[in-house]
C-alpha positions in Angstrom: 69.8 -68.3 -14.3 67.2 -66.4 -12.3 64.3 -68.2 -10.6 61.3 -67.2 -8.4 60.0 -69.2 -5.5 56.4 -68.6 -4.6 55.7 -69.6 -1.1 53.7 -66.9 0.6 52.4 -68.5 3.8 51.8 -69.8 6.5 54.8 -69.4 8.8 55.3 -73.2 9.5 55.3 -74.2 5.9 57.5 -71.3 5.0 60.1 -72.4 7.6 59.9 -76.0 6.2 60.4 -74.7 2.6 63.7 -72.8 3.4 65.8 -75.9 2.6 65.1 -75.3 -1.1 67.4 -72.3 -1.1 70.5 -74.3 -0.1 69.5 -77.0 -2.7 69.3 -74.5 -5.5 72.6 -72.8 -4.6 74.3 -76.2 -4.6 72.6 -77.5 -7.7 73.2 -74.4 -9.8 76.1 -72.2 -8.5 75.6 -68.5 -9.4 71.8 -68.9 -9.5 69.7 -65.8 -8.5 66.7 -66.7 -6.3 63.8 -64.3 -5.7 60.9 -65.1 -3.3 57.3 -64.0 -3.1 56.0 -63.9 0.4 53.2 -62.4 2.4 54.1 -59.0 3.8 53.5 -60.1 7.4 56.1 -62.9 7.0 58.8 -61.0 5.2 61.0 -61.0 8.3 61.7 -64.7 7.8 63.5 -64.0 4.5 64.6 -60.5 4.9 68.4 -60.2 4.6 68.7 -63.9 3.7 72.1 -64.4 2.0 70.6 -66.7 -0.7 67.6 -64.5 -1.6 68.3 -61.8 -4.2 65.0 -60.0 -4.1 61.8 -60.3 -2.0 58.4 -59.6 -3.5 55.9 -58.9 -0.7 52.2 -59.5 -1.4 49.0 -58.9 0.5 46.5 -61.4 -0.9 44.0 -61.2 2.0 43.7 -57.4 1.7 43.3 -57.8 -2.1 40.6 -60.4 -1.6 38.7 -58.2 0.8 38.8 -55.2 -1.5 39.4 -56.6 -5.0 38.2 -53.4 -6.8 39.9 -50.8 -4.6 42.3 -48.5 -6.1 45.0 -49.6 -3.7 44.6 -53.2 -4.8 44.8 -52.3 -8.5 47.9 -50.2 -7.9 49.6 -52.9 -5.8 48.9 -55.7 -8.3 50.0 -53.5 -11.2 53.3 -52.7 -9.4 53.8 -56.4 -8.6 53.2 -57.3 -12.3 55.8 -54.8 -13.4 58.4 -55.9 -10.8 57.9 -59.6 -11.7 58.1 -59.0 -15.4 61.2 -56.8 -15.0 63.1 -59.7 -13.5 62.5 -62.0 -16.5 62.6 -65.3 -14.7 63.9 -68.4 -16.3 61.8 -70.7 -14.0 59.0 -70.0 -11.5 58.4 -72.6 -8.8 55.0 -72.5 -7.2 55.3 -74.2 -3.8 52.1 -72.7 -2.5 49.6 -74.4 -4.8 46.5 -72.2 -4.4 44.6 -69.6 -6.3 46.7 -66.6 -5.1 50.0 -68.2 -5.9 48.7 -69.2 -9.3 47.8 -65.6 -10.1 51.3 -64.5 -9.0 52.7 -67.2 -11.3 50.7 -65.9 -14.2 51.7 -62.3 -13.5 55.4 -63.2 -14.0 54.9 -63.8 -17.7 57.4 -66.7 -17.4 56.7 -69.5 -19.8 58.3 -72.1 -17.5 56.0 -72.3 -14.4 56.4 -75.4 -12.3 53.8 -76.6 -9.8 52.2 -79.6 -8.2 49.9 -82.1 -9.7 46.2 -81.7 -8.7 46.3 -84.2 -5.8 49.0 -82.2 -4.1 47.5 -78.8 -4.6 45.7 -76.8 -1.9 43.3 -75.5 -4.5 42.8 -77.4 -7.7 42.4 -74.1 -9.7 46.1 -73.6 -9.3 46.8 -76.1 -12.1 45.4 -73.7 -14.7 48.3 -71.3 -14.0 51.3 -73.6 -14.2 52.8 -75.0 -17.4 54.4 -78.0 -15.9 53.1 -80.1 -13.0 55.3 -82.5 -11.1 54.0 -85.8 -9.6 55.3 -86.7 -6.2 57.0 -90.0 -5.5 55.8 -92.5 -2.8 58.8 -91.5 -0.6 57.9 -87.8 -0.8 55.7 -88.0 2.3 57.2 -85.1 4.2 56.4 -81.6 3.0 60.1 -80.6 2.8 60.6 -83.5 0.4 57.7 -82.3 -1.8 59.1 -78.8 -2.0 62.6 -80.2 -2.8 61.2 -82.6 -5.4 59.5 -79.7 -7.2 62.6 -77.5 -7.4 65.0 -80.4 -8.2 63.3 -81.4 -11.4 65.1 -79.0 -13.8 68.5 -79.7 -12.3 68.5 -83.5 -12.1 70.4 -83.7 -8.8 69.0 -85.9 -6.1 68.3 -83.8 -3.0 68.4 -86.9 -0.8 72.1 -87.2 -1.5 72.9 -83.6 -0.6 73.6 -82.2 2.9 71.2 -79.3 3.1 71.1 -76.6 5.8 68.6 -73.8 6.6 69.5 -70.2 7.4 67.4 -67.7 9.3 68.9 -64.4 10.1 68.6 -62.7 13.5 69.5 -59.1 13.7 72.1 -57.8 16.2 69.4 -55.8 17.9 67.0 -58.7 18.3 69.9 -60.9 19.5 70.8 -58.2 22.1 67.2 -58.0 23.3 67.1 -61.8 23.7 70.4 -61.8 25.6 69.0 -59.1 27.9 66.0 -61.3 28.6 68.2 -64.3 29.3 70.3 -62.3 31.7 67.3 -62.0 34.0 66.8 -65.8 34.2 68.3 -68.3 36.5 71.3 -70.3 35.4 69.4 -73.4 34.7 68.0 -74.8 31.5 65.6 -72.7 29.5 62.5 -74.4 28.0 60.2 -72.5 25.7 56.6 -73.8 25.6 54.8 -73.0 22.3 51.3 -73.6 23.5 49.3 -71.7 20.8 48.3 -72.7 17.3 45.9 -71.5 14.7 43.5 -74.4 15.1 41.9 -75.8 18.3 42.4 -79.3 17.0 46.2 -78.8 17.3 46.2 -77.6 20.9 47.2 -79.6 24.0 45.4 -79.3 27.3 46.3 -76.6 29.7 46.5 -79.3 32.4 49.1 -81.1 30.3 51.3 -78.0 30.0 51.0 -77.4 33.8 51.9 -81.0 34.6 54.9 -80.9 32.2 56.2 -77.7 33.6 55.8 -79.0 37.2 57.6 -82.2 36.3 60.5 -80.4 34.6 61.0 -78.2 37.6 61.1 -81.2 39.9 63.9 -82.6 37.7 65.6 -79.3 37.0 64.9 -76.9 39.9 66.7 -74.0 38.3 65.0 -74.3 34.9 62.8 -71.6 33.4 59.8 -72.0 31.1 59.2 -69.2 28.7 55.7 -68.9 27.3 55.1 -66.7 24.2 51.7 -65.8 22.8 50.4 -64.4 19.6 46.9 -63.0 20.4 44.7 -62.2 23.3 43.3 -65.7 23.6 46.7 -67.3 23.7 47.9 -64.7 26.2 45.1 -65.7 28.6 45.9 -69.4 28.1 49.6 -69.0 28.8 48.9 -66.8 31.8 46.8 -69.6 33.3 49.5 -72.2 32.5 52.2 -70.0 34.0 50.1 -69.5 37.2 49.6 -73.3 37.4 53.3 -74.0 37.1 54.3 -71.3 39.5 57.9 -70.3 40.0 60.1 -70.7 37.0 57.3 -69.9 34.5 57.4 -66.6 32.7 54.9 -65.2 30.2 56.8 -63.3 27.6 56.0 -59.8 26.3 54.7 -59.4 22.8 57.4 -60.1 20.3 57.6 -59.5 16.6 58.6 -62.5 14.5 62.4 -62.0 14.4 62.4 -61.0 18.1 60.8 -64.3 19.0 63.2 -66.1 16.7 66.1 -64.7 18.7 64.6 -65.9 21.9 64.0 -69.3 20.5 67.5 -69.6 19.2 68.9 -69.3 22.7 66.6 -71.8 24.3 67.8 -75.2 25.3 64.7 -76.8 24.0 61.3 -75.9 22.6 58.2 -78.0 23.4 55.3 -77.1 21.2 52.2 -78.0 19.3 52.1 -78.0 15.5 52.5 -74.3 14.8 54.4 -71.7 12.9 56.7 -70.8 15.8 57.5 -74.4 16.5 58.7 -75.0 12.9 60.6 -71.7 13.1 62.4 -73.0 16.2 63.3 -76.2 14.3 64.6 -74.2 11.4 66.8 -72.1 13.7 68.4 -75.3 14.9 66.9 -75.4 18.4 66.0 -78.9 19.6 62.2 -79.5 19.7 59.6 -81.9 21.0 56.4 -81.4 19.0 52.9 -82.7 19.5 50.5 -83.6 16.8 46.8 -84.4 16.8 44.8 -83.4 13.7 47.9 -82.8 11.6 50.4 -85.6 10.6 53.8 -85.7 12.2 55.0 -87.9 9.3 54.3 -85.0 6.9 55.4 -81.9 8.8 57.2 -83.0 11.9 60.8 -81.6 12.3 63.3 -84.3 11.3 66.7 -85.1 12.7 68.4 -86.4 15.8 67.7 -83.2 17.8 63.9 -83.4 17.3 61.2 -85.7 18.7 57.6 -85.9 17.6 54.6 -87.3 19.4 51.4 -88.2 17.5 48.1 -88.7 19.2 47.3 -92.5 19.2 43.6 -91.9 18.7 42.2 -93.8 15.8 41.0 -90.7 14.0 44.1 -88.6 14.5 45.6 -87.0 11.4 42.1 -86.0 10.5 43.0 -82.5 9.4 39.7 -81.2 10.9 39.4 -77.7 12.2 36.7 -78.6 14.7 35.9 -81.9 16.4 33.5 -83.0 19.1 36.2 -85.4 20.3 38.7 -82.6 20.7 39.1 -82.7 24.5 39.4 -86.5 24.6 42.0 -86.3 21.8 44.1 -83.8 23.7 44.3 -86.2 26.7 45.7 -89.0 24.5 49.1 -87.2 24.5 50.5 -88.1 27.9 52.8 -85.9 30.0 55.0 -88.9 30.7 55.6 -89.4 27.0 56.5 -85.7 26.4 58.8 -85.7 29.5 60.5 -88.8 28.2 61.2 -87.2 24.9 62.6 -84.0 26.6 64.9 -86.0 28.8 66.2 -88.2 25.9 67.0 -85.1 23.8 68.8 -83.4 26.8 70.8 -86.6 27.4 71.7 -87.2 23.8 72.8 -83.6 23.2 74.3 -82.7 26.6 
């Protein structure tokens, strides 16, 4: 059997979706699994032992120039590559217009997707041939993905021990080891301060107070601060300056390079973001902070992870902008974050 997974983006959801690979391999030994992913995120899946073939797509570029020759050529090449694989089943985990179009391009008659209430864009329903309703207990995004892929096989994913694999190249691992060799011998915390939405951020004062408190308890500790764009770089520079000794702003890393650094950290503290979920998928303990998003739906699960949700009455609003943003940030207290960090360190020491 040969199947295609369509989950193109974003990074956090892609990391959460990776458990479907282990499920499929256990449910159907010998199965071939291909994956369609955005070109900018191919590193997450490149070289994965359970992925037979990667199809990379550039939907944003195609949307900007729909009639360009390059777009027509790339879409035609994708159609040919998809048709050549002759899939038995296509699973659309993305649930939007772009994934629906990819679904259609496969020519596969068995295209499985979500019911309308679970789609990102309702138009996706026109491109799938079978739509799966979620159950009440499928609250977490990982369970939704697993529910979708489990339907043809009839094996309960909740009764199966599932693991996630993300490869780190020898070169990236060596670069991360070289970085760690320059640090003190204490604990290494990575602060993932940035996110795509302002309503997911924590206050800079909160990060500074957390870093200061950790250094009081662990004087030899190091806080590593990655960044993804110029705005984030400015923010982490201010945070590092506020913390003082022990805080280090990282250089720019490509995705797998950052993964190698995260994998070696003792603990990652972060807001709801792609890198935070990547760290969890790598097996690094995490403390994650949630405001506009819902920790019950996307928070890392397991004994080595802790989640904190803003107690504000309008939290989990999913809004991109909010006039109560600053007040909401302050509802997540440094003491609560610190308590989660110390518990995880104690439980897993």
